[in-house]
N, C-alpha and C positions, 0 to 999 in steps of 0.2 A: 493360303499356302505360304510358307516361309520362303523368303528369297535369300540367296547367298551370293557373296562376291566371288570373283574368280579364284581368290585364295582360300575359299571354303568358309569364310567367316559370315555370320548372319548379318543381313542388312538391318542395322538397328532401327532406322527410321521406319521401315516397313513393319518390323516386328512390333514397334510401339504403336503403329497404326492399327494393327490387328488387335492388340490389347485394348486400345481405346474403343474400337468398334464393338468388341465383345462386352465391354463395360456399359456402353450406351444401350445396347440391346437389353442387357440385364436390368438396367434402370428403367427403360421404357416399359418392358413387359413385367417388371417387378418380380424377378426371381433372383436367386442367389448365384452369382457368377462362380464358375467352377474353380477358379483360382482361390476364391475366398473359402470355399469348402475345403480345398487342400490345405490352406493356411490354418484352418481350425486345429489341425493336428499339432501345430507348433505352439499352441497356447500353453500357458503355465499349467502343469499337471498337478492335481490334488493328490495327496497321500492319505486323506481321511477315509475312514470306513464308509461303506456304501449302505444306504437304506433302500430296501426293495419295497415298492409301492404297488399294490394291486388296484388298478384303476376301476372306474365305473364300467359296468358291463350290462349289455342288454342283448338278448338273442331272440330271433324269430324262428319259426318252424322252417324246415327245409323246403326248397323248391317254391319259394314265395316271390318270384320275380315280378309277377303282375301285381300292381299296386292294389291294396285292399284285400288280397288273398293270403293272409298270413295271421298268425297269432304270436303274441309275445309269450315266451316261456317264463312263467313266474319263478320257477325253481332256479333258473339261471339268470338272476338279475341282481346287480349290485348298484345301489343308488348313490353311494358315496365312495370315495377312494379310501383304501385301507392301508396305511403305512405299517409295515412289519416292525414290531418294536425292537427286535434284535438286529443290530447292524452286522455286516460281514467285512472281512478284510478285502481291500480292493485288489491287491495282487493275486490273492488266492482265487477270488471270483473271476478275474480275467483269465487266469490260467485254466480254470475248469469250465468256463462258459464262453462259447464262441459269440453268443449274442452280447454278453457284457463286454467282451474284448472289442467287438466292432463299435459298440456304443461309446466306450471311453477312449477309443482311438480318435474319434472325431469330436468328442466332447470331453477333453482331458480334465477340465475343471469341474465336471458334474459330480454330484455326491449322491444321486439317486438313480435307480434303475426301475423303469415302469413295466409292468406286465398287465394284460397280455400283450404279445407282439402285435403291432398294428401294420396294416397295409402301408406301403410307401405313400407319403403325402403327394398330392396332385397339384400341378401348376395350371391355373386357369388363364390362358393367354387370350382367348377369344371373348374378351369383355369390352372391346373398344376403348372408349375413353371414360369408362365408369370409374368413379372415385374409390379411394381406399375405404371410405366410410361405407359405401354401398357394399363393397366386398365383405367387410367385417360384419355388416348387418345380415347378410344373406348366406354366408359360408362360415364353416368352422375354421376360421383362420388360425394357423399355428405359428406363423412368423410375422411379427408386427411390421407393417409397411410393405409386405409382399403379398402376391396373389398365390399363396401356398396354403392349402387346406388339408385337413385330415380327411381321408376317404371314409365314407360310411361302411361299417363292418358289422353285420348281424350274424355271422356264422363262425367266426374264429373260436377255437376251443375255449371253454370256460376255465378260468384259473381261480382256484380257491386259496385263501391264506393258509389253511390248515396244512396242506402238503409242503408249502414253503417253510413253515414254522417247525413242523414235526420231523420232516425228513431231509429237506434240502439244506437248510442252514446248519443243523447238527453235523451233516456230512461234510460241509465246507469247513466247519470248525475242526473236525478231525483231520482233514487234509492239511489245514494250516498248522496244526500241532505236529503232524508228521514232517512237514517241510521244515519247521523250526528245529526238530530233533536232527534232521539230516544236516542242517547247517552247523549245528553244534558238533556233530560227529566229524564233519569234514574239517572243522577247525582243529580237531584233536588228532586227525590222521597224519601220518608221515607222507612222504612223497610216493610211496608204493601204491599202485593202483589197486583198488579192491577187486576181487573176482567179479566177473560179469554177473554170475548168479546172485551174488549179494547185492549188487547195485539194482538189479531188476526187482528183487524182493522188497527193496525199500522204496521203489517207485510208486507214488500214490495215484498216478493217473494211467494205469495200465492193467491188463487182466491179471498180472501177477502181483499187483499191489495189495497192501494189507488193509486199505481203507475201502469199506463197502457201505452201501446205503441200505437202510432198512426198507422193507416192503410191507405195505398194509395187507390185511387179510381179505377184506371185502373187495369184490370185483370193481364196483364203481369207484372206490378209493384208489385202486390200482390204476384205473383209467385216468383219473384226475392227476395222479402223480406222473404218469407217463406223459400226459399233455404238458405238464410243467417242465419235465425233462427235455422234451422236444423243443419247446419254445426258448428255454435257456441255452439249448445247445450243449448239454452235458455230454461227457465222453460216452461212447457207445457201450463200453464195458460195464458202466454203471447200470445201464438198462438191461443188460444180459447176464449180470453176475450170478443169478440164481437159476439159470436155464437148466442146469443138470441136477438141481436139488429136488427133494420131494415137494417142497413148496414152490413149484415152478411158477415163474412170473409170466403172466399171460401177455405181457408186453411182447414177448418173443413171437407169440403166435399171431398177434394182430399188428402187422407192420404198417399201421396207418393210424392217424389221429382219429379218435372217436368223437363225433359231433355231440354237442350237448343234449341232443334229443334222446340220447340213450336212457 
């Protein structure tokens, strides 16, 4: 608890004591202190394009909690990471993807975005005086020198490069082009505000926007694209854009992520 003087000012010595104690605990149990996580946001931000990388993936059959009672699904396995060849504009990706925006907020210098989305990393505090070498040898360490490891994940939805390359990236490129046109038009406009209807018609990230994403024909391709949309956190209108058309998107009917056992 922070202490205050009678005049309402913080007792600096006690405040420094609390900071030192938090730092000592973080060093002892080998996790990242919260102030350091906050300070990550102030690092130098990159303006380079972003490369999306599809990581290694392996999936087991559902309801396989008991050790030994499972099968690995060969159809949904990726043994090596797959970098998407085409990069995307950082600002456009952050505007359209909540996952990307969160990632680059705390990693402003990063130039890659990894899929599929992972479970939050886990801190292993109850290891006594075990060495870091022991931790690195027995756990999937994700931060050097810390007891932070990736959690095993055998059921997160399978992400394929095809949906990213054929549908998501072309859509992001169209959004970027529209944003550039809007900026050019705004430079030419006078001080008069454009009508509200005109402004909404030019908006690329809303139901009245002109930028729409293509949808595959096959049902399994639709499901894979929907899973990619969900994990990237794309705008809801993109997922529902064809709900009134004859080629109705089945994403609207199935409001949940389909597991890879489909």
